[in-house]
C-alpha distance (Angstrom), angle and dihedral (degrees) to the residues before:
residue distance angle dihedral
M1 . . .
Q2 3.80 . .
R3 3.87 127.7 .
L4 3.89 126.0 -161.9
F5 3.79 119.0 -130.5
I6 3.82 125.6 -176.6
V7 3.76 111.2 -141.1
G8 3.93 118.2 175.3
G9 3.81 89.2 -16.6
M10 3.83 93.7 -53.5
K11 3.86 124.2 110.9
T12 3.84 113.4 -127.8
K13 3.82 129.2 -177.3
K14 3.73 121.4 -129.7
Q15 3.87 113.8 -152.4
T16 3.85 115.8 -139.9
G17 3.81 130.6 -172.1
F18 3.81 140.6 92.0
T19 3.76 119.4 -24.5
L20 3.83 118.5 -138.9
Y21 3.82 89.1 -105.2
E22 3.79 93.0 53.3
L23 3.81 91.2 46.7
L24 3.85 91.3 51.7
T25 3.78 91.8 46.4
T26 3.87 91.7 52.4
M27 3.83 91.3 47.1
L28 3.84 89.0 51.5
I29 3.79 92.4 51.5
V30 3.82 92.0 47.9
G31 3.70 91.3 49.2
V32 3.90 92.1 51.4
V33 3.75 90.6 49.1
L34 3.79 92.9 50.5
T35 3.82 92.9 47.3
L36 3.77 91.7 52.0
G37 3.78 98.7 36.6
I38 3.86 102.9 46.7
P39 3.82 95.6 62.6
N40 3.82 90.3 43.3
M41 3.67 93.0 51.1
Q42 3.93 91.2 50.3
S43 3.72 89.0 49.3
F44 3.86 90.2 49.8
R45 3.83 91.4 51.0
Q46 3.85 91.3 49.6
N47 3.86 91.4 48.8
S48 3.85 90.6 47.9
R49 3.83 92.7 50.2
M50 3.88 92.0 46.8
T51 3.80 92.4 48.2
A52 3.79 93.3 46.9
A53 3.84 92.3 50.6
A54 3.86 92.0 48.9
N55 3.76 92.7 45.7
D56 3.76 91.1 50.1
L57 3.77 92.1 54.2
H58 3.74 92.1 45.7
S59 3.76 94.7 48.9
S60 3.86 88.0 50.3
F61 3.77 90.9 62.0
H62 3.85 93.1 42.3
L63 3.88 88.9 51.4
A64 3.77 94.9 46.5
R65 3.76 95.1 46.2
S66 3.88 94.5 49.6
E67 3.80 92.8 42.6
A68 3.82 93.4 51.1
S69 3.86 88.4 54.5
R70 3.77 93.3 46.0
A71 3.72 100.5 42.2
K72 3.78 95.5 35.9
T73 3.75 93.5 -134.8
N74 3.85 139.2 102.4
I75 3.81 113.5 -78.0
T76 3.84 116.1 -166.5
I77 3.87 130.6 -167.0
C78 3.82 111.5 -158.0
A79 3.69 137.2 169.7
S80 3.77 114.3 -107.8
A81 3.77 132.9 177.3
D82 3.78 89.7 -162.3
S83 3.75 99.0 43.8
F84 3.79 94.7 150.8
A85 3.86 95.2 50.8
V86 3.82 116.6 112.8
T87 3.76 88.7 -109.5
P88 3.81 108.2 22.1
T89 3.81 119.9 -152.4
C90 3.71 118.3 -128.0
G91 3.83 118.2 -133.3
G92 3.72 142.2 68.6
Q93 3.81 130.5 62.5
L94 3.81 128.8 -21.3
E95 3.88 89.7 -131.2
A96 3.73 87.5 70.4
G97 3.77 93.8 57.1
W98 3.78 138.8 -88.5
V99 3.85 144.7 -139.8
V100 3.77 137.5 -139.3
F101 3.98 110.1 -147.8
E102 3.71 145.9 161.2
D103 3.68 102.6 -95.3
R104 3.82 94.5 -166.3
D105 3.87 97.3 170.5
G106 3.86 91.1 38.0
D107 3.83 96.1 -128.5
I108 3.86 97.2 128.2
V109 3.81 87.5 -119.9
V110 3.82 125.5 114.1
D111 3.75 103.3 -123.4
A112 3.81 128.7 -171.6
G113 3.77 109.7 -81.8
E114 3.83 95.4 22.7
P115 3.81 105.6 122.5
I116 3.89 117.8 -124.3
L117 3.79 108.3 -137.5
R118 3.72 97.2 -168.6
R119 3.87 139.6 -4.5
F120 3.89 126.6 -150.2
P121 3.69 124.4 -158.8
P122 3.77 121.8 -138.8
M123 3.76 115.6 -72.0
E124 3.70 123.6 -112.6
T125 3.86 109.9 -69.3
S126 3.83 90.5 -120.1
I127 3.72 90.6 67.4
V128 3.89 126.3 82.8
V129 3.78 124.2 -171.9
N130 3.83 115.4 -151.3
T131 3.80 118.2 -163.0
T132 3.78 131.5 -169.2
G133 3.82 90.6 -111.4
P134 3.77 141.8 -20.8
D135 3.72 86.7 -45.7
D136 3.81 114.2 152.4
Y137 3.89 104.7 151.0
F138 3.74 145.4 42.9
S139 3.79 124.7 -168.1
F140 3.74 133.0 -160.8
A141 3.74 125.0 -153.7
S142 3.80 124.2 -134.4
T143 3.74 87.9 -92.3
G144 3.82 90.6 63.8
L145 3.84 92.2 -112.4
G146 3.70 125.5 117.9
R147 3.82 117.0 -89.8
G148 3.78 94.9 -145.0
N149 3.88 124.8 -148.1
I150 3.78 108.2 4.2
T151 3.82 105.8 153.5
G152 3.68 101.3 38.4
T153 3.72 95.8 -94.2
P154 3.87 122.6 80.8
P155 3.75 118.9 -95.4
L156 3.72 125.4 -111.2
A157 3.80 109.7 -64.5
T158 3.90 108.0 150.2
M159 3.69 126.8 24.7
V160 3.89 120.4 -178.9
L161 3.83 114.1 -164.4
C162 3.83 114.4 -157.0
D163 3.79 138.3 170.8
I164 3.77 132.6 -171.9
R165 3.84 91.5 -69.4
G166 3.75 92.3 63.8
N167 3.78 120.8 -161.0
V168 3.85 106.7 -24.0
R169 3.73 135.3 130.6
G170 3.91 111.2 -84.1
G171 3.78 134.8 171.8
G172 3.77 117.3 -24.1
G173 3.75 92.2 15.8
K174 3.85 91.1 -73.4
S175 3.77 126.9 132.7
T176 3.85 116.8 -100.3
A177 3.78 85.3 -130.2
R178 3.80 129.2 63.8
V179 3.77 137.3 -146.3
L180 3.82 127.2 -151.7
V181 3.73 112.5 -160.1
V182 3.79 119.8 -168.5
T183 3.80 122.0 -168.7
P184 3.81 120.2 -142.7
L185 3.79 87.8 -104.7
G186 3.81 89.2 57.8
R187 3.79 103.1 -106.1
A188 3.75 109.2 145.4
T189 3.79 127.9 -158.1
V190 3.85 131.5 -179.8
L191 3.75 115.7 -137.9
A192 3.83 123.4 -166.0
D193 3.85 105.1 176.1
E194 3.88 119.9 116.9
G195 3.78 90.9 -131.4
Q196 3.80 93.5 50.6
V197 3.78 91.2 47.8
T198 3.82 91.3 52.2
F199 3.79 91.8 45.5
H200 3.85 91.5 55.9
G201 3.81 94.7 49.0
G202 3.78 105.9 -73.8
C203 3.67 127.4 -136.3
């Protein structure tokens, strides 16, 4: 911006704008903000991904349990790498995706004509789910209670969700990892304490 001044009958122009000192100060402030903000933003994204993955698993059990009681039929949760296929295949790792479906004949297999209640895509590649064994399913009876061992391997009971940070204290005093614990009756709980994560196998 330019302003006109009359000095001794002559018009002169005064230049306004940032001085070098002001420019350097501004650049210093921006540098500090970026230095502090970028790591925090990365941590925020990691926490959001972890929370979303744990909540998706937790909501699966809540949905399956309530729907089994409502529809009076078996409802099964199973890992599925092709969860969005017309007829998904049960088995594999939860990280690859999973489905919740009406398992009318109770065989832990998605058969033609068995409605799929919800499909879940693969988790973020940074998240790993550790289970207590080759567990990849949980099935509810028409009573809304867990059906127990159906395939010869125990159903899902403990799922530890970890990312590259492992089990360390994060924001709010919570662990950066999560544990989903499922009772034999099918009641699921998400735990976010370092000690609880370690107790259930850790990362």
